[in-house]
C-alpha positions as CSV (number, residue, x, y, z in Angstrom):
1,G,21.1,204.2,-37.2
2,V,21.1,206.4,-34.5
3,G,18.2,208.0,-34.8
4,L,16.5,204.8,-34.6
5,V,18.3,203.6,-31.5
6,L,17.7,207.2,-30.1
7,A,13.3,206.4,-31.3
8,E,13.7,202.5,-29.9
9,R,14.6,204.0,-26.4
10,D,12.3,207.1,-26.5
11,E,15.1,209.5,-26.5
12,S,14.5,211.5,-29.9
13,H,14.0,214.6,-27.8
14,Q,17.5,214.5,-26.7
15,V,18.8,215.8,-30.1
16,K,17.3,218.9,-32.3
17,F,17.5,217.3,-35.4
18,Q,19.5,214.3,-37.8
19,F,21.3,215.2,-40.3
20,Q,21.8,212.7,-43.2
21,M,24.5,213.5,-45.6
22,I,25.3,211.5,-49.1
23,P,24.1,208.5,-46.9
24,M,24.3,204.9,-47.3
25,V,21.1,204.0,-46.4
26,T,19.4,201.8,-49.3
27,E,18.7,198.6,-49.6
28,R,18.4,199.1,-53.4
29,F,21.3,197.2,-54.0
30,M,20.4,193.9,-52.8
31,K,17.4,193.8,-55.1
32,D,18.0,193.0,-59.1
33,D,15.3,194.8,-60.2
34,P,15.4,198.1,-57.8
35,K,12.7,200.5,-57.4
36,P,12.9,203.0,-60.7
37,P,15.2,205.2,-61.5
38,K,18.3,203.2,-61.3
39,S,20.9,205.7,-62.2
40,K,24.2,204.2,-64.4
41,I,26.5,204.7,-61.1
42,E,23.8,203.0,-59.2
43,K,23.8,199.9,-61.3
44,A,27.6,200.4,-61.9
45,S,28.5,200.2,-57.8
46,T,25.7,197.4,-57.0
47,G,28.2,194.4,-56.3
48,F,30.2,196.9,-54.0
49,H,27.7,196.9,-51.7
50,Q,26.3,193.8,-52.1
51,G,29.4,193.0,-50.5
52,I,29.7,196.1,-47.7
53,A,26.3,194.8,-46.6
54,D,28.0,190.6,-46.3
55,L,30.8,193.0,-44.2
56,L,27.8,195.0,-41.9
57,R,26.2,191.5,-41.4
58,N,29.2,189.0,-40.9
59,G,27.1,186.4,-40.5
60,G,24.6,188.5,-38.3
61,A,21.5,190.5,-39.3
62,S,18.8,189.7,-41.8
63,L,19.9,191.7,-45.4
64,E,16.9,193.1,-45.0
65,D,17.3,194.5,-41.5
66,H,16.7,198.3,-41.0
67,W,20.4,197.5,-38.9
68,I,22.1,197.9,-42.4
69,W,20.1,199.5,-44.9
70,P,17.9,201.9,-42.5
71,N,15.2,202.9,-45.2
72,L,14.0,199.5,-44.1
73,A,13.1,200.5,-40.6
74,P,9.5,200.5,-39.8
75,D,6.8,203.8,-39.8
76,S,6.2,203.0,-36.5
77,L,9.9,203.5,-35.8
78,V,10.6,206.5,-37.6
79,K,7.8,208.2,-36.4
80,K,9.6,208.1,-33.5
81,A,12.5,209.0,-34.7
82,P,14.7,212.7,-34.3
83,P,13.5,214.8,-37.2
84,A,15.7,214.5,-40.7
85,V,17.8,216.7,-42.7
86,I,18.9,214.9,-45.8
87,Y,21.6,216.3,-48.5
88,T,22.1,214.4,-51.4
89,C,23.9,215.0,-55.4
90,E,22.0,214.7,-58.6
91,Y,24.9,212.5,-59.8
92,D,25.5,210.3,-56.6
93,M,25.6,206.8,-56.1
94,Y,23.6,206.7,-53.0
95,K,20.9,209.3,-54.8
96,E,17.8,207.4,-55.7
97,G,18.4,206.0,-51.8
98,S,18.2,209.2,-51.1
99,D,14.5,209.7,-52.2
100,D,13.5,207.1,-50.8
101,A,15.0,208.0,-47.3
102,A,13.3,211.7,-48.0
103,A,9.8,210.0,-49.0
104,L,10.2,208.0,-45.9
105,Y,10.5,210.7,-43.6
106,E,8.2,212.6,-45.6
107,R,5.5,210.7,-45.1
108,N,6.3,210.2,-41.1
109,G,6.0,213.7,-41.3
110,K,9.7,213.9,-39.7
111,L,11.4,215.1,-42.9
112,I,12.4,219.0,-41.7
113,E,14.1,219.5,-45.4
114,Y,15.4,217.3,-48.0
115,G,18.8,219.4,-50.6
116,V,19.8,218.1,-54.0
117,Q,23.3,219.9,-55.6
118,A,22.7,219.9,-58.9
119,G,25.5,218.6,-61.2
120,C,27.4,217.2,-58.3
121,H,29.0,213.7,-57.0
122,H,29.7,211.5,-54.0
123,G,31.9,213.0,-52.0
124,H,32.8,215.7,-54.4
125,Y,33.0,218.6,-51.7
126,F,35.8,216.7,-50.3
127,Q,38.3,218.7,-53.1
128,F,38.2,222.3,-52.3
129,S,39.4,223.2,-55.3
130,K,36.2,222.4,-57.1
131,A,33.9,225.5,-57.6
132,S,30.9,223.1,-56.3
133,T,32.4,223.5,-53.3
134,P,32.1,226.9,-51.3
135,A,28.1,226.1,-52.3
136,T,27.7,222.7,-50.7
137,F,29.8,224.0,-47.0
138,N,27.4,227.0,-47.3
139,A,24.7,225.0,-47.6
140,F,25.9,222.7,-44.6
141,A,26.4,226.0,-42.5
142,N,22.8,226.8,-42.6
143,V,21.6,223.6,-41.8
144,F,23.0,224.1,-38.5
145,R,22.4,227.9,-38.2
146,L,19.3,227.9,-38.9
147,H,17.9,224.3,-37.0
148,L,20.3,224.2,-34.3
149,C,21.2,228.0,-34.2
150,R,18.3,229.4,-34.6
151,S,19.4,233.1,-33.7
152,T,21.0,234.0,-36.7
153,K,19.0,236.0,-40.1
154,E,18.8,232.7,-42.3
155,N,15.7,232.4,-40.3
156,A,13.6,235.0,-41.5
157,S,14.1,233.4,-45.2
158,A,13.2,230.0,-44.3
159,K,11.2,228.0,-45.9
160,V,8.7,225.5,-43.5
161,F,6.4,224.2,-46.5
162,T,8.6,222.5,-48.9
163,G,8.4,218.8,-50.2
164,P,6.1,217.0,-51.5
165,A,3.2,217.5,-49.1
166,F,2.9,221.7,-50.2
167,K,2.6,220.5,-53.8
168,C,-1.0,221.0,-54.8
169,K,-1.9,217.8,-57.5
170,G,-5.1,218.2,-58.8
171,K,-6.8,215.3,-56.6
172,M,-8.1,215.1,-52.8
173,D,-6.1,212.5,-50.4
174,D,-8.2,209.4,-50.8
175,D,-8.8,208.6,-47.4
176,L,-10.7,211.6,-47.0
177,V,-13.1,212.2,-49.9
178,D,-15.9,211.0,-47.9
179,D,-15.3,214.2,-45.8
180,I,-15.3,217.0,-48.4
181,E,-18.6,215.1,-49.7
182,Q,-20.4,215.5,-46.0
183,E,-18.8,219.1,-46.2
184,L,-20.4,220.2,-49.2
185,A,-23.5,218.5,-48.5
186,M,-24.1,220.1,-45.1
187,M,-23.1,223.1,-46.7
188,N,-25.6,223.4,-49.0
189,E,-28.1,222.7,-46.7
190,T,-27.8,225.6,-44.8
191,T,-28.2,229.0,-46.2
192,R,-28.1,232.5,-44.5
193,E,-31.3,233.3,-43.6
194,M,-30.6,229.4,-41.7
195,M,-28.3,231.4,-39.2
196,T,-30.0,233.0,-36.4
197,H,-29.4,233.4,-33.3
198,D,-31.0,230.9,-31.6
199,F,-29.8,228.1,-34.7
200,V,-26.5,228.9,-33.7
201,V,-27.5,228.4,-30.0
202,D,-29.6,225.4,-30.2
203,T,-27.6,223.4,-33.0
204,M,-24.3,224.8,-34.1
205,R,-22.7,225.2,-31.0
206,P,-23.8,221.6,-29.8
207,A,-22.8,220.5,-33.6
208,V,-19.3,221.7,-32.9
209,S,-18.8,220.6,-29.3
210,A,-19.9,217.4,-30.1
211,T,-16.9,216.8,-32.1
212,Q,-14.9,216.1,-29.3
213,D,-16.5,212.3,-29.6
214,Q,-13.6,211.5,-31.7
215,Y,-10.8,212.3,-28.8
216,E,-12.3,208.8,-27.6
217,A,-10.0,207.2,-30.2
218,P,-6.7,205.5,-28.8
219,E,-4.2,208.1,-31.7
220,Y,-5.3,210.8,-29.3
221,A,-4.5,209.3,-25.8
222,E,-1.0,210.7,-26.3
223,Y,-1.4,214.6,-27.0
224,L,-4.6,214.3,-24.2
225,D,-2.2,213.4,-21.7
226,G,1.0,214.8,-23.5
227,C,0.8,218.4,-21.1
228,N,0.1,220.2,-18.3
229,V,-3.1,222.4,-18.4
230,E,-3.6,225.2,-16.0
231,T,-6.8,227.1,-16.3
232,V,-6.8,230.6,-15.7
233,E,-10.3,232.9,-14.7
234,G,-10.5,236.2,-15.5
235,F,-8.3,236.2,-18.0
236,G,-7.8,239.6,-20.0
237,G,-10.5,242.1,-19.5
238,P,-11.1,246.4,-19.2
239,A,-7.9,246.2,-17.9
240,Y,-6.3,246.0,-20.8
241,H,-9.1,247.6,-23.4
242,E,-11.9,248.8,-22.2
243,R,-14.0,247.0,-24.3
244,A,-13.1,243.7,-23.5
245,I,-14.6,241.5,-20.7
246,T,-12.1,238.8,-19.0
247,Q,-12.0,235.1,-20.1
248,T,-11.3,231.6,-19.5
249,C,-7.7,230.8,-20.9
250,Y,-5.5,227.2,-20.6
251,I,-1.8,227.3,-20.1
252,H,-0.6,224.1,-22.0
253,K,3.6,223.1,-20.9
254,A,4.5,219.9,-22.1
255,K,5.2,217.1,-19.3
256,G,8.8,217.5,-18.5
257,S,9.1,221.0,-20.2
258,T,11.1,223.5,-18.1
259,G,12.5,226.8,-18.1
260,I,10.5,229.8,-20.0
261,K,9.5,229.0,-22.6
262,P,8.3,230.8,-26.1
263,C,4.8,231.8,-26.3
264,V,1.8,230.6,-29.0
265,V,-1.5,232.8,-27.9
266,Y,-3.9,230.7,-29.2
267,Y,-7.2,231.4,-30.4
268,H,-9.5,228.4,-31.3
269,G,-11.5,228.2,-34.6
270,G,-15.7,227.9,-34.5
271,G,-16.4,230.7,-37.1
272,G,-16.2,233.6,-34.5
273,W,-19.6,232.1,-33.4
274,G,-18.7,229.1,-31.7
275,G,-16.2,226.9,-30.1
276,D,-14.4,227.1,-26.7
277,A,-10.4,226.3,-26.1
278,R,-11.2,223.2,-23.9
279,E,-12.7,221.6,-27.2
280,Y,-9.6,222.1,-28.7
281,F,-6.9,220.1,-25.9
282,P,-5.7,217.7,-27.9
283,L,-4.9,220.2,-31.0
284,V,-3.3,222.5,-29.0
285,N,-1.3,220.1,-26.3
286,R,0.3,217.8,-29.8
287,M,1.8,221.6,-31.0
288,A,2.9,222.3,-27.7
289,M,4.6,218.8,-27.4
290,E,6.0,218.6,-31.0
291,A,7.7,222.7,-31.0
292,D,8.6,222.3,-27.2
293,V,6.4,225.9,-26.5
294,T,4.1,227.4,-23.8
295,I,0.7,227.7,-25.7
296,I,-2.0,230.1,-24.2
297,S,-5.4,229.2,-25.6
298,C,-7.5,231.6,-25.2
299,N,-11.2,232.0,-25.3
300,Y,-12.9,235.6,-26.8
301,G,-16.5,236.6,-26.8
302,L,-18.3,235.0,-29.7
303,A,-21.2,236.6,-32.4
304,P,-23.9,237.5,-32.1
305,E,-23.5,238.3,-28.2
306,R,-20.5,240.1,-28.7
307,P,-20.8,241.4,-32.2
308,A,-17.0,242.3,-34.0
309,P,-14.9,243.6,-33.0
310,L,-15.5,243.0,-29.4
311,G,-14.7,239.3,-29.9
312,I,-11.3,240.5,-31.3
313,L,-10.6,242.9,-28.7
314,D,-11.4,240.3,-26.0
315,A,-8.4,238.5,-28.1
316,Y,-6.1,241.1,-27.5
317,A,-6.2,241.7,-24.4
318,C,-5.8,237.8,-23.0
319,L,-2.8,238.7,-25.6
320,K,-1.6,242.0,-23.6
321,D,-2.6,240.0,-20.2
322,V,-0.1,237.2,-21.6
323,L,2.7,239.9,-22.3
324,K,2.5,241.7,-19.2
325,N,2.1,238.9,-16.8
326,H,5.0,237.0,-18.7
327,A,7.0,236.0,-15.3
328,K,3.6,234.3,-14.3
329,Y,3.0,232.0,-16.9
330,G,6.5,231.2,-17.7
331,I,7.2,232.5,-21.5
332,D,9.6,234.5,-22.9
333,P,7.9,237.9,-24.2
334,S,10.2,238.6,-26.8
335,R,9.2,235.0,-28.4
336,T,5.9,235.2,-28.5
337,C,3.7,235.2,-31.3
338,I,-0.2,234.7,-31.7
339,A,-2.1,231.6,-33.9
340,G,-5.3,230.4,-34.7
341,E,-7.0,227.9,-37.2
342,S,-10.3,229.3,-39.0
343,G,-12.8,231.7,-37.0
344,G,-9.3,231.4,-34.7
345,G,-7.4,233.0,-37.9
346,Y,-10.2,235.4,-38.1
347,I,-9.3,236.2,-34.7
348,T,-5.6,236.3,-35.2
349,A,-6.1,238.5,-38.2
350,G,-8.2,240.8,-36.3
351,V,-5.8,241.1,-33.1
352,G,-3.1,241.8,-35.7
353,L,-5.1,244.5,-37.1
354,V,-5.7,246.2,-33.7
355,L,-1.9,245.6,-33.1
356,A,-1.0,247.7,-36.3
357,E,-3.8,250.3,-34.7
358,R,-2.1,251.0,-31.4
359,D,2.0,250.9,-32.9
360,E,2.1,247.3,-31.1
361,S,3.0,245.2,-33.8
362,H,6.8,244.8,-32.2
363,Q,4.9,242.8,-29.3
364,V,4.7,240.1,-31.2
365,K,7.0,238.3,-33.3
366,F,4.4,237.3,-36.0
367,Q,0.4,236.3,-36.7
368,F,0.0,232.3,-37.7
369,Q,-3.3,232.8,-39.6
370,M,-3.9,229.1,-40.0
371,I,-7.1,228.0,-42.5
372,P,-8.3,231.3,-42.1
373,M,-12.0,232.5,-42.5
374,V,-10.4,236.1,-43.6
375,T,-12.2,236.6,-47.1
376,E,-15.4,238.9,-48.6
377,R,-15.8,236.6,-51.3
378,F,-18.9,235.0,-49.9
379,M,-20.2,238.4,-49.9
380,K,-20.3,238.6,-53.4
381,D,-23.2,237.4,-56.1
382,D,-19.5,237.0,-58.5
383,P,-16.7,236.8,-56.4
384,K,-13.0,237.3,-57.9
385,P,-11.8,234.1,-59.7
386,P,-11.6,231.3,-59.5
387,K,-14.7,230.1,-57.6
388,S,-14.1,226.6,-55.8
389,K,-17.2,223.9,-55.8
390,I,-16.5,224.2,-51.4
391,E,-16.4,228.2,-51.7
392,K,-19.5,228.1,-54.1
393,A,-21.2,225.5,-51.2
394,S,-20.2,227.6,-48.4
395,T,-21.5,231.2,-50.1
396,G,-25.1,231.2,-47.5
397,F,-23.5,229.6,-44.7
398,H,-20.9,232.3,-44.6
399,Q,-23.2,235.2,-45.2
400,G,-25.1,234.2,-42.1
401,I,-22.0,233.9,-40.7
402,A,-21.2,237.6,-41.5
403,D,-24.5,238.4,-40.5
404,L,-23.7,237.1,-37.0
405,L,-20.5,239.1,-36.5
406,R,-22.0,242.2,-37.2
407,N,-25.2,241.6,-35.6
408,G,-26.3,244.8,-36.8
409,G,-23.4,247.2,-35.8
410,A,-20.3,246.7,-38.2
411,S,-20.5,247.4,-42.1
412,L,-20.6,244.1,-44.2
413,E,-17.6,245.7,-45.9
414,D,-15.9,246.2,-43.0
415,H,-12.6,244.6,-41.9
416,W,-13.1,243.6,-38.4
417,I,-15.8,241.2,-40.3
418,W,-13.3,240.3,-43.1
419,P,-10.0,241.4,-42.4
420,N,-8.9,240.9,-45.9
421,L,-10.8,244.2,-46.5
422,A,-8.4,245.7,-44.4
423,P,-6.2,248.7,-46.3
424,D,-2.6,248.9,-47.0
425,S,-1.7,251.3,-44.4
426,L,-2.9,249.2,-42.2
427,V,-1.4,246.0,-43.4
428,K,1.9,247.7,-43.7
429,K,1.7,247.9,-39.5
430,A,1.1,244.6,-38.9
431,P,2.2,241.4,-37.2
432,P,4.3,239.8,-40.5
433,A,2.2,236.9,-41.3
434,V,2.6,233.1,-41.8
435,I,-0.3,231.9,-43.4
436,Y,-1.4,228.5,-43.6
437,T,-4.2,226.6,-46.2
438,C,-5.6,223.4,-48.0
439,E,-5.5,223.0,-51.0
440,Y,-9.5,222.0,-51.7
441,D,-10.2,224.4,-48.4
442,M,-13.2,226.6,-48.5
443,Y,-11.3,229.7,-47.7
444,K,-8.3,228.2,-49.7
445,E,-8.8,231.8,-52.1
446,G,-9.4,234.0,-49.8
447,S,-6.6,232.6,-47.7
448,D,-4.6,233.1,-51.6
449,D,-6.0,236.9,-51.5
450,A,-4.8,237.4,-47.9
451,A,-1.5,236.0,-49.1
452,A,-1.3,238.7,-51.7
453,L,-2.4,241.0,-49.5
454,Y,0.9,241.1,-47.0
455,E,3.3,239.9,-50.1
456,R,2.1,243.3,-51.2
457,N,2.5,245.5,-47.7
458,G,6.1,243.5,-47.3
459,K,4.3,241.4,-44.0
460,L,4.2,237.3,-45.3
461,I,6.9,235.3,-43.8
462,E,5.7,232.4,-45.8
463,Y,2.5,231.2,-47.6
464,G,1.8,227.4,-47.9
465,V,-1.1,225.4,-49.1
466,Q,-1.0,221.5,-47.9
467,A,-1.7,218.9,-51.2
468,G,-5.0,216.9,-51.7
469,C,-6.5,218.2,-48.0
470,H,-9.5,220.1,-47.3
471,H,-10.3,222.3,-44.2
472,G,-9.6,221.3,-40.9
473,H,-8.7,217.7,-41.8
474,Y,-5.9,217.4,-39.3
475,F,-8.3,216.9,-36.5
476,Q,-8.4,213.5,-37.1
477,F,-5.5,212.4,-36.4
478,S,-6.0,208.9,-38.0
479,K,-5.5,210.8,-41.4
480,A,-2.5,209.7,-43.5
481,S,-2.3,213.4,-44.2
482,T,-2.1,214.7,-40.3
483,P,1.5,214.3,-39.5
484,A,3.0,216.5,-42.1
485,T,0.2,218.9,-41.1
486,F,1.9,219.1,-37.4
487,N,5.5,218.8,-38.2
488,A,5.1,221.8,-40.6
489,F,3.4,223.8,-37.4
490,A,5.8,222.6,-35.7
491,N,8.5,223.9,-37.5
492,V,6.9,227.1,-38.0
493,F,6.9,227.5,-34.1
494,R,10.8,226.4,-34.6
495,L,11.9,228.4,-37.5
496,H,10.0,231.7,-36.8
497,L,9.4,231.9,-32.7
498,C,12.1,229.7,-31.1
């Protein structure tokens, strides 16, 4: 209830999270035939809880009011509530109601974690002599250490990609089906031979830029206006790597955010041949706002004008500029990571390998490869199984990208083209990695390979696959799956950076 008051008053930012422990939040008891399943203890306590509702109401609020049963709160309010950790017990009279609460907060991108302790009942841990009690208090302590203190060793083993949103279901979300069909059609029409310099400059880059038109929709307004964004010219360049050139970068800080902040050095997507950091403002702002971090979004040289590894070296030089001039940018260099999506995931992985080559991986806390373009699978007629429908369709497109990245230079079997080809000896020295992809992403199989590569070398922090979604679905803020995506991104930064 306090969480809902905070939501009503736009004050949820004043607490880090809410912890609902064996919570009495469900309206199930008010119905003769509540949602299944109906447990034995839930059935037995129906009259008791109907009486509680009468006491809480006392002739005032409706029995269908969320001030009586918080699970009845509308999505519009829960979206604004503090993020929630929910704990219950397998034989708790509120178990089914806690399931509903977890679904409510998950649906609105506000569930941090939901835990059900096995074999226990409501309030069992009040009896300190019981065998189950130490595990309960250990879990409670870890919730506070992990989500409140954020400085303990437990952070290293904590998981972000949990819950229904990250359990693949073999079915695409209904509101994304049309999108994937359009993506398949475009990929099927794009051949390797089409991906020339002129085609990229005259057709592909303008098409990427045109996606900004969607930002005029009302769901983007809050995020377009939610950050102070500073433009910095002449970023990076040969002062930090002899083959790099200077770039324009943007410093995103949530309005009202003060003090020295953790920093995400972010690389935009676009396949290594397109895109501009300016085209990603709503996404970057949303991440900065939800995680309360400073994000420095960096441009880098695009292929074929800047073939591999030059774009990567431009991005590396930008990172080095951030680290050297951290006081000027108001960030904490000891809490800095690199991140990027799609082609920016390729750049992120590449920068990680440059850091590994130079024995500088300790200078960042981790790398976050988001729906990353890192796989050589597209270069083979018969790549590693399984080969998904979207991976098959995009083969020619990605062979063309490889040609652009190479531009007569690096081998098509080079890890500066496809970072998954990096040798174990180099990956062992790279920054630890968080990797995120989607169940129907064209890079899903390549992300599986990347996760295996980093896992094999002791460098994988966590790998998450969002269920029912495709590549870049979260660019559309109106989609039902988008809040869970940004909640996961924010939790990656809160957990592993902050």
